[in-house]
C-alpha positions, 0 to 999 in steps of 0.5 A, spaced: 441 467 465 438 471 460 442 474 453 443 480 456 447 478 461 451 474 458 453 479 452 454 485 458 459 480 462 462 478 455 463 486 454 467 486 461 471 481 458 472 484 452 474 491 456 479 488 461 483 484 455 488 489 452 490 491 460 492 483 461 495 483 455 499 489 456 500 488 464 503 481 463 510 480 466 509 488 468 511 489 477 505 491 481 506 494 487 499 493 492 499 498 498 494 494 503 492 498 509 485 503 511 481 501 516 478 495 511 483 491 513 479 491 520 472 491 517 468 487 522 465 483 515 470 479 512 467 479 505 470 486 504 478 482 505 476 477 501 475 481 496 481 484 495 485 478 497 481 475 490 483 482 486 490 480 488 490 474 486 487 475 480 492 481 478 498 474 480 493 470 474 493 474 469 501 474 469 502 480 474 508 480 478 504 482 485 509 485 491 503 486 497 506 492 502 501 491 509 500 497 515 496 495 521 497 499 526 490 499 529 492 491 530 498 495 533 494 499 537 490 493 540 496 489 542 498 495 546 492 497 550 493 489 551 500 489 554 498 496 557 502 500 554 499 508 551 500 508 544 502 515 543 504 519 535 506 525 534 505 528 527 501 521 525 507 517 527 506 513 532 513 513 537 516 507 539 520 506 545 524 499 545 517 495 548 514 499 543 518 497 537 518 489 540 510 488 539 510 492 532 514 487 529 510 482 533 503 483 531 506 486 523 510 479 522 507 474 526 498 476 527 498 481 521 501 479 515 499 472 516 492 474 515 494 477 509 498 472 506 492 467 510 486 470 505 491 470 499 491 463 500 484 462 501 484 465 495 487 460 491 494 465 491 501 464 492 503 469 498 510 469 501 510 473 508 517 477 508 518 480 515 520 487 512 527 487 516 528 482 512 528 485 505 528 493 508 533 498 512 533 504 513 536 509 518 533 513 524 527 518 522 530 525 525 526 530 521 518 530 519 515 532 513 517 540 514 524 538 515 523 540 523 528 535 528 524 529 531 525 524 535 520 518 535 525 512 537 525 507 533 523 510 527 525 509 520 526 512 513 528 507 508 534 507 505 535 499 501 530 494 498 534 487 498 530 487 491 533 481 490 531 478 495 524 480 493 525 478 486 527 471 487 520 469 492 516 473 485 522 469 481 518 463 484 511 464 483 509 467 489 506 474 491 511 477 497 507 480 503 512 485 506 510 488 514 513 495 514 518 494 519 526 495 517 533 493 519 537 499 522 544 501 521 545 498 529 541 492 526 535 493 530 528 493 528 525 499 526 518 502 525 516 505 517 510 508 514 507 503 510 506 508 505 513 511 504 515 503 504 511 501 499 513 507 495 521 505 496 519 498 493 516 500 488 521 505 486 527 500 486 523 495 483 521 499 478 514 498 478 510 499 473 503 500 478 503 503 485 497 502 489 495 504 494 488 501 498 485 505 504 478 508 506 478 513 502 474 513 494 482 518 493 483 524 492 477 530 494 475 536 490 472 538 496 474 533 503 466 533 504 463 531 497 464 524 496 462 526 489 468 531 488 473 525 486 480 528 482 480 522 477 487 524 474 492 528 477 499 531 474 505 533 480 505 540 477 497 540 480 500 537 487 503 543 490 497 547 489 492 542 492 496 541 498 495 550 499 489 550 498 488 545 503 486 539 498 492 534 501 491 535 508 496 532 513 493 525 512 494 524 505 501 528 505 505 521 506 502 518 500 502 523 496 509 525 498 511 517 496 507 517 490 511 521 487 518 520 489 516 513 486 514 517 479 520 520 480 525 514 481 521 511 474 515 508 476 509 509 471 502 511 475 501 511 481 493 509 484 489 512 490 483 507 491 477 505 496 478 498 499 472 497 502 469 497 495 467 491 491 473 490 487 475 496 486 482 494 484 481 490 478 476 496 476 481 501 477 487 497 472 483 494 468 477 499 466 478 505 462 474 509 467 478 507 473 474 508 480 480 512 484 485 518 483 491 517 478 497 521 479 501 521 473 507 525 470 504 530 466 
């Protein structure tokens, strides 16, 4: 290795140092989702898991909320059940919620935990309905009445249980299932669940990892990334169609989290090598951050 390579590596470490010092002891919530979870190349998931383990090793309290929609659809197909969606939300009857809970808790959650363990992290799988409480979802984003079956909206986060795991040195890994007021499990939107968890924990950062680079001023142009977005600019971008149906739950959850005390929210592409570390520990970042303004 030549001197230039060594010096370049040292510069990267020095750029990260003030962030590591500043963030030590802070709580970060990471929403782990998107097609990269199903990427046939295992190196993608290894990189993400290594980044999460790295954050924890730097003294950051990391909490992960994962998705798993594609795994659920595969499990439903195997059981002979047809997936049905309304405005991007899965219609969830009694047979479906049983598959949803089993797939998320016993398959996806375990896979995420295994990957972080392999990266020398200390994950602790938490079934969502052990720490999340919900009411039945009765309206969509536009306020129109809907009935999707066992689909809920998180109303309470059992913060003490999550903090207990953090206090014992674990990285809590939470599935997007919540307990309804009737004591039954409900399917919940993972983006929304991550936002509620971040709000309840008063997290310093909420990071949404998916399979898009962030918010694009022109959705057809990957070079039109919006690096920083103020809450006051959101309505205008919705009207222009920049924030479309797919991004709306994420953006709405981000705004609510910011209003509830989360300092910043980030949207990053989990497929890019070490995007989580680059967004958190470098001056420029790599995705979109939403701030109060």
